[in-house]
C-alpha positions in Angstrom: 53.5 76.6 97.6 53.5 81.1 100.6 52.9 77.8 102.0 54.7 74.6 102.0 53.5 72.2 99.4 54.6 69.1 97.5 54.6 70.5 94.0 55.9 67.3 92.5 57.3 68.7 89.3 60.2 67.7 87.1 62.6 70.2 88.6 66.3 70.3 87.6 68.6 69.1 90.4 70.6 72.1 91.5 73.8 72.0 93.5 75.6 74.8 95.4 79.4 74.7 95.0 80.7 75.7 98.4 84.5 75.0 98.7 85.5 73.8 102.2 87.5 76.2 104.2 89.2 76.1 107.6 86.5 78.4 109.0 83.6 76.5 107.6 81.6 74.1 109.7 81.8 70.7 107.9 78.1 70.2 108.6 77.3 73.5 106.9 79.4 72.6 103.9 77.9 69.2 103.6 74.4 70.6 103.8 75.1 73.3 101.2 76.4 70.8 98.7 73.3 68.7 98.8 70.9 68.9 95.8 68.0 71.3 96.6 65.4 68.5 96.7 67.6 66.3 98.9 68.1 69.2 101.4 64.3 69.7 101.5 63.7 66.0 102.0 66.0 66.1 105.1 64.4 69.3 106.3 60.9 67.7 106.2 62.0 64.5 107.9 60.6 65.9 111.2 57.0 67.1 111.8 58.2 70.2 113.8 60.4 71.3 110.9 57.4 71.0 108.5 55.4 73.3 110.9 58.3 75.8 111.1 58.5 76.0 107.3 54.7 76.5 107.0 54.7 79.3 109.5 57.9 81.1 108.3 56.4 81.0 104.8 53.6 83.1 106.2 55.7 85.6 108.2 59.2 85.9 109.7 59.5 84.6 113.3 62.0 83.5 115.9 62.3 80.1 117.6 60.7 81.6 120.7 57.8 83.0 118.8 57.3 79.6 117.2 57.4 77.9 120.6 54.7 80.4 121.8 52.7 79.7 118.7 52.6 76.0 119.6 51.4 76.9 123.1 54.7 75.6 124.6 54.3 72.1 123.1 57.6 72.7 121.4 60.1 74.2 123.9 62.2 77.2 122.9 65.4 75.2 123.0 64.0 72.4 120.8 62.6 75.0 118.4 65.9 76.7 118.3 67.7 73.5 117.3 65.3 72.9 114.4 65.6 76.5 113.3 69.4 76.2 113.2 69.2 72.9 111.3 66.9 74.5 108.7 69.2 77.4 108.4 72.1 75.0 107.6 70.0 73.4 104.9 69.4 76.8 103.3 65.7 76.5 104.0 65.6 79.5 106.4 67.5 82.7 106.4 68.2 85.2 109.2 66.5 88.5 108.5 66.8 90.4 111.8 68.3 90.2 115.3 66.4 91.9 118.1 67.8 92.9 121.4 66.3 91.2 124.5 66.0 87.5 123.9 65.1 85.0 126.5 68.4 85.5 128.1 69.3 88.8 129.7 71.1 90.9 127.1 70.7 88.3 124.5 69.5 88.6 120.9 66.4 87.1 119.4 67.0 85.9 115.8 64.2 86.3 113.3 64.0 83.9 110.4 61.9 83.5 107.2 61.6 80.6 104.8 64.1 80.9 102.0 62.5 78.7 99.5 59.3 76.7 98.9 59.2 73.0 99.2 59.4 71.8 95.7 60.4 68.2 95.0 61.3 66.4 91.8 59.3 63.2 91.3 62.1 60.8 92.3 62.8 62.7 95.6 59.1 62.8 96.5 58.7 59.1 95.8 61.7 58.3 97.9 60.3 60.0 101.0 58.8 57.8 103.7 55.0 57.5 103.8 54.9 59.2 107.2 56.8 62.3 105.8 54.6 62.4 102.7 51.5 62.3 104.9 52.9 65.0 107.2 53.7 67.4 104.3 50.3 66.8 102.7 48.5 67.4 105.9 50.3 70.6 106.6 49.7 71.8 103.0 46.0 71.2 103.3 45.8 72.7 106.8 47.6 75.9 105.7 45.5 76.2 102.6 42.3 75.9 104.6 43.6 78.6 106.9 44.0 80.9 103.9 40.5 80.2 102.8 39.1 80.8 106.2 41.1 84.0 106.6 39.7 85.3 103.3 36.2 84.3 104.2 36.4 86.0 107.6 37.8 89.2 106.0 35.2 89.2 103.3 37.9 89.3 100.5 37.1 85.9 99.1 34.1 87.3 97.1 35.4 90.9 96.7 36.3 90.2 93.0 33.5 88.9 90.9 35.9 87.2 88.5 37.6 85.2 91.2 37.9 81.4 90.6 36.8 78.8 93.1 35.7 75.4 91.7 36.1 71.7 92.3 34.7 68.8 90.3 34.7 65.0 90.7 35.4 63.2 87.4 36.5 59.8 86.0 39.8 59.9 84.1 42.1 57.3 82.4 45.9 57.3 82.9 46.5 59.5 79.9 44.0 62.1 81.0 45.5 62.1 84.5 49.0 62.6 83.1 47.9 65.4 80.7 46.1 67.3 83.4 49.0 67.1 85.9 51.4 68.4 83.2 49.0 71.4 82.5 48.8 72.1 86.2 52.5 72.1 86.6 52.8 74.5 83.7 50.2 76.8 85.3 52.0 76.7 88.6 55.3 77.9 87.0 53.3 80.5 85.0 51.8 81.9 88.2 55.4 82.5 89.5 56.4 84.2 86.3 53.4 86.5 86.6 54.5 87.4 90.1 57.9 88.6 88.8 56.3 90.6 85.9 53.8 92.2 88.3 56.5 93.2 90.7 58.5 94.9 87.9 55.4 96.8 86.7 54.5 97.9 90.2 58.0 99.4 90.7 57.3 101.7 87.8 53.6 102.3 88.3 53.5 102.6 92.1 50.3 100.5 92.1 49.4 98.8 95.4 49.9 95.0 95.3 46.9 92.7 95.4 47.3 89.9 98.0 46.4 86.7 96.0 46.2 83.1 97.0 46.6 80.5 94.2 45.7 76.9 95.1 46.1 74.0 92.7 45.0 70.4 93.5 44.4 67.2 91.6 44.2 63.9 93.6 42.7 60.5 93.3 39.4 60.1 95.2 37.9 57.0 96.8 36.3 54.5 94.4 32.8 55.3 95.8 33.2 59.1 95.6 30.5 61.0 93.7 31.4 62.3 90.3 29.8 64.8 88.0 27.1 63.2 85.6 28.6 62.8 82.1 27.3 61.2 78.9 29.3 60.6 75.7 27.8 62.3 72.6 25.6 60.0 70.7 26.6 59.1 67.2 
């Protein structure tokens, strides 16, 4: 999820303890005190903010750059408001200030996504259907972009041991629950591997391998084709 994704896992609710001060903006303090999953739910309550998190997960950018990326559909001022709101929610962080913004002598602020969009199950279930649909749509869209990017560059088949499969099957409720649990475990394992690899590369100087890991399990329509399967006889 460097893409936004609704990894609906049993995540611990984390709180940031930010004591109020005279200098602090009350809105900032209130946002910082929200549980992580609640802040993400508020961040994703608007389709433009979903798009912003998708793009800033890929690369740092400014509100103006995001506006240009939308082809002007989102004005720079509107984009700037959403960027600032996401920064208050600790979903974006300021990484650079460039001279020469839209205004003469101004500065252009460059942001990147601070965290992936992970929800605990109760928070995800509490999101409006329209928000869930928006997050799912952006997740699928960004994943397809990654696949197309690798296909165009020829890297998708560079490694003979790469994994790319999908299968339609029939499960019962127990099988569904067991597979989701295993997939959640694999997701967290992939993040642990990233940390271990980074530590090794510091010592070895080995060049990093850009890797995309995609996990999906969803219910298909009743009439969807499934793989042929027969129970063992006897």
